[in-house]
N, C-alpha and C positions, 0 to 999 in steps of 0.2 A: 406815186402809187398809193392807192387807198387800201386800208385794212378794215376788216369787220371787227368792231369793238364790242358788239353785243355778247352776252354770255349764253352759251349753248349748253344744254344738259340732256343726258339720256334719262328717260323715265320709262316705266317705273324703275326705281333704284335697283341696281343689280346686286347690291349688298344684302346681307341677311336681314330679315325683319328686325325692327327696333323693339326693345322692351316696351311693354304697354305704357309706362309713364312717359317715355321719350316719344312714343308715337303720337300722343296727344299734343305734345309741345312742338312737333315738327311743323314747319311752314314751307315745305319744299314742293308743293303741288300734287304729290301723290295723295290719293284718297285712301287713308288707312283707317280701319276700324280699331276697336280697343285692343284686339289681339295682334295687331301689326299686319293684318292681311290686306291685300289690295282689293278695292271695291270697283266695280264697273263704272266707267265714266264715258258717256256717249260722245262727248266732244273730242276726247283724246285717244279713244280706243276703237279698234275694229274687231268684231267677233268673227272667228274663223270657222266655227262649226255649223254655220248656216242658221242659227237661231235668229228670231226676229229681235233686232236690237232695241226696239221700243219696249219689249217685255223684260229686259235685263236690268232694269233699275234696281240697284242695291245688291246685285248678284256678286258672289265672290269669284275672283279671277283664279283659275286653277293653274294655267300655264301661260307664260309670256313667250310666244313663239318668236317675236321680233320686237325689240324695244322701240319706243318712239323718241323723237327729238323735239325739244322745245327751245325757244329763243326768248331771252329776257332782255328788254331794252331795244334801242334802235341801233342803226349802223355806226353811230357816233359814241355808243356806250352810255347814252343818256336815257332818261325815261325808263329806268330799271323796274318800275312797277308794271310796265306793259309786258304781257306774256303772249306769245304766239306759238301754236302747235305747228311745227314744220312738217313732221312725219308722225302719223298716228301709230300707236303701238298695236300690234296684232296679237290678240289673246284668245284663249278658250275659257269660257265661264262655266261655273256650276249652275245648271238650270233648274235644279231641284228646289 
C-alpha cells in the first residue's frame, strides 16, 4: 500500500496575523504586507464578489470564505521546494 508523503497545508493561515517583524520573516507562501494583512494572489485565490480578477493586483483580502490547500513536494516526500495549489482559496477583496 502506498502513502502520500508530500506536505499539505491550508492557506491563508487560519491563525491570527503575525506581528509586523515576524510577517517579514515568514516564508510560508501567504502574501503578507507589513501589517500582516493578506494580499490578493491570482494564482492561489478566487474572488467571490464578481470583481474582475485582473484588476485586483495588490488588493487587501477582507474575508476568506473557504481556505485553499497547497501541496509541497512529490508523492515520495522529495522535491520539497516544489509547490502546487490543489484547491484555490475563495476570498472577498477590498476593491477600493
